[in-house]
C-alpha positions, 0 to 999 in steps of 0.5 A: 511575426505571428501568422495572424499578424502576417495576414493582417499586414498582407498587401495583396491577395497573392501575398495572402495566398503565399502566407496560407501556403507557407503556414500549411507547409509548416504545420503539416506533419513530417512524413512517416519514415519508410522502413528498411531491412526486415529484422526478426527478433524473439522474446525470452518466451520464444515468440518471434516478432517481425520488425523493420529498421527505420531512422527517427529523429531523437525528439520524435521518440516517446520513451517511458521517462524524461531526461531528468528521470521523471515519468513521461505522461505521454508514455503508456506506463503498462509498457514499462515494467522497470522503475526508471526513476531509481537512482541506479537506473539513472546512473546506468543511463548516464554511463551508457550515454557517456560510452555509446557503442554503436555496434550494440545498438543495431541488429540483434536476434533478441527483442531485449538487445540492439536498436530500440523497438518502437510501435508505429507511434514511435512509443518505445516498447523495448529499449527505453534505457537505450533510447534515453541514453541516445537522447542524452548523448546527443544533448551532451554532444557525445553522439557524433561517432554514433551518427557517423556509424549510421552514415557509414553503415546505412546500406546494411539496414537498407536505408539511405545515408543521405537521409541520415546526413539530413537529420539533426539527431538520427536514431536507428530503431526497429519498428514492430510490424507483427500485430500483438499485445504490446504490453505483453511484448514489452514485459517479455522483452524485459525478461532477459534483463530480470537479473538487472531489475530489483526484486520489486521491479521483477514482482510487477512484471511477474504479477501481470502474468498471473491470471485468474486461472493461476490464482484459482490454483494458488493454495499455500499452507495455513502458515503461508508456505508456498511449497505446500503440496496443495500449491503445486499446481500454482508452482507449475503454472508460474514456471510455465508462464515465466518461460524456459530461459528463467526457469533454468535458474530457479530449479535445482538439478533434480527439479526442486524449487530454489529459494530464488523461486520461492521469493519470486513467487511470493513477490509476484503474488504480493504485487498481484494481491496488494498492489502497493509499492511499499508492501511489494518492496517490503516483501521483496527486501525485508530480512527480519524473520518476524516481519517475514512471518507477517508477510507469510500470513498475508500470503495465505490470504492473497487469493482473497485479496485478489478477489477483492481487487476484482470485486472492488472494480466491479462494484465501482463500475456498477455503482457508476453505471447505476447512478452516474445520471443521478448524482455526482460520484466522487471518484477520489473517495477511497473505497472499502477495499482501498481503505483495507489495503491502506490500513494493512500497509500502514499497520505493517509499517507501524509494527516494523517501526516499533521493532526497529525502535525497540518500542512496543506498539503502544508506546509507538502509537502514543508517540506518533499521535494516537488521534492524529496521523494513524487511523483507528483501523491501522492501529487496531491491525497493528496491535493485532499483528504485534501481538500475533506476529509469531503465529502466521497461522493466527494472522492468516486466519484473521486476514482471510476473514477480513478479506472475505467479509469485505468481499461479501460487502462489495458483492452486496454493494454491487447488487444493491443500488439503494445502498448508494443513496442512503447509507447501508454500506459497512465501513472498515471499522464495522468489518473489523468488529464483525470479524472479531465477533465471528472469530471469538464466537467460533472459539478460533482465536481472539479477534482484530481490534478488540483482541481478547480484551480480558486476556490483554487486560490480565497482563497487568501486574495486579491481575489475579492471574499473575503471581507477581508482587504488588507494585510499590508506591514508588512504582505506581508513582513512576508508572514503571510496572507491568500493565496490560495493553490493548486497543478499545474503540480505537484508543490505546489503553494501559490496564492497571487493574483488570476486572476482578482485581483489588484496587487499593489506596489511602484517602485524604484522611489517611484511611486505607481502602480497597475494592474489587473492580467491576470493570477494567481500569487503567489510563489512555496512553499518550494523554495527560490529566489534571494530576499530571498522569495519563487520563484514567478510564473505565472500560465497558462492554461496547467497543463500538460505542457512539458516545463517551461519558466523562465524569468530572470528579470532585473531592470532598470539598466539591472542587474539581479533582480530575476526569474519569472517562467511561468508555464502552457504555451505552448510556449515561445511566449505565456509565454512572452506575459503572463508575459508582460500582467501582468505588466504596459504598457511599462515595459520590464523587460525580460533580457532573457527567458529560457525554461526547461523540467519539470524534469530539472526545478524541478532539478533546483529548488533543486540545482540551484543558484538563485542569477544568471540568469537561463540557459538552460540545 
């Protein structure tokens, strides 16, 4: 019977008082256990912390994970530097629960060993694995000998054996008495366990130790070499921060950094700069030298990305502060910085997938859904990386430029409240276009998404720059000859004939023709036109075009033939003029010219009927 029902059924005022008293007794919180003997522990960093033994019901403890391995929502995750959801961690806990050793779960001079250490709120600060193992052992009926050990040895900890006997599932813990930064204490208490951690787990622990002063000292070489003389200050600070116990295994006898130290520093910097679990695992575990070259380039840009993390938070904080009372902020909307990081991670994964599958990046993007799953920014970055992954210096220059341009935009957003009310904010595609122009205008290198269109186009077999035989008719029919591959306005393009090359063929009347092209000419990868081949495209000069123009080409009888896409032109007139300039004089194959937004064009490529003329949307 519920309390409400009991009150309703009470026959007298005395019975009602008894019900209220009983309810108060049931709901009253259990008294906080008093601590017993003091136990001093030290962390791997050498900090001394005072604790006191106490007995706690297993159900009152708050470990980092539930018994099925899921993250405990009631646990402050900054106190858990280890990934306890990993299969290896679950197996370790299961093994410990099956073979409890009570003597090892009591006193220890190290914060990383012995009875779990908790705060006054019973949140576990050190010993989550041990805590979960004890809880599991009780649930499985395998903790009787542990419970008996506590009864037999209670006096050793200045505790009462009768208290142990009265408890259902007693656990001996040490309550931290010294006031300190509990997140730092949790990290430091796990330092001695770093050898048991995965490289990615260790990276997250170390990343928390890298402060602004250390980042200011971070200065690897242009190719991302962490051992450059310019980076010595960071190396020294990193060694000081991780503590003497760990340093001994990371230096040679004559004090030089070992391979393990280099990898650990790189992993920590990645965790700090890019804050992405996939990327941190990639940098800590990837063996392929070309992929590691990409990661080395990202090393060089790391400090700019750390600044981006800070500026992103500040811009968001100022934005919310300025407009919280005026508009509803959609905090789930990705920021410019978040988009950049996400696209960079996606791009790296795409390059790795292409390498693993033995494909070039264009083939992979065409198969994975050029206009579906992959965003244009990720595709653009992936193509840039794929074409430059043997030059860490070139990639580093571009990554730095991208991060610095984003940081400038974030500063602008933080200073200009008006931007939040009427646009004016640059998108990532704008940033990439801006960086591309800067890199190319400075004569440094080809840019990002628009990377050296002319040089990429001239990779085609029919390019004037290539001393290769003209593809045979059979090769042209099959399409298995060398083409220049590039990204233009976010679309994957295969160039058959670059600007300046001769395009030749035979008309329906058997007459041969040839003409020097005024624009790059090719097809859009991953599409199929009316003739069964990929849809043809002429490229203009504007990769940030707002519209795409489609020529519904007709034959001599005026019947629809196929589509010719005019991509990168500023107006319908410009597109029409360019189309006609790439055909013999007198040719008039334009049945109609249709304009579409870039978005509608992408949708048309996916869903349109290519056997009929295109229509505007």
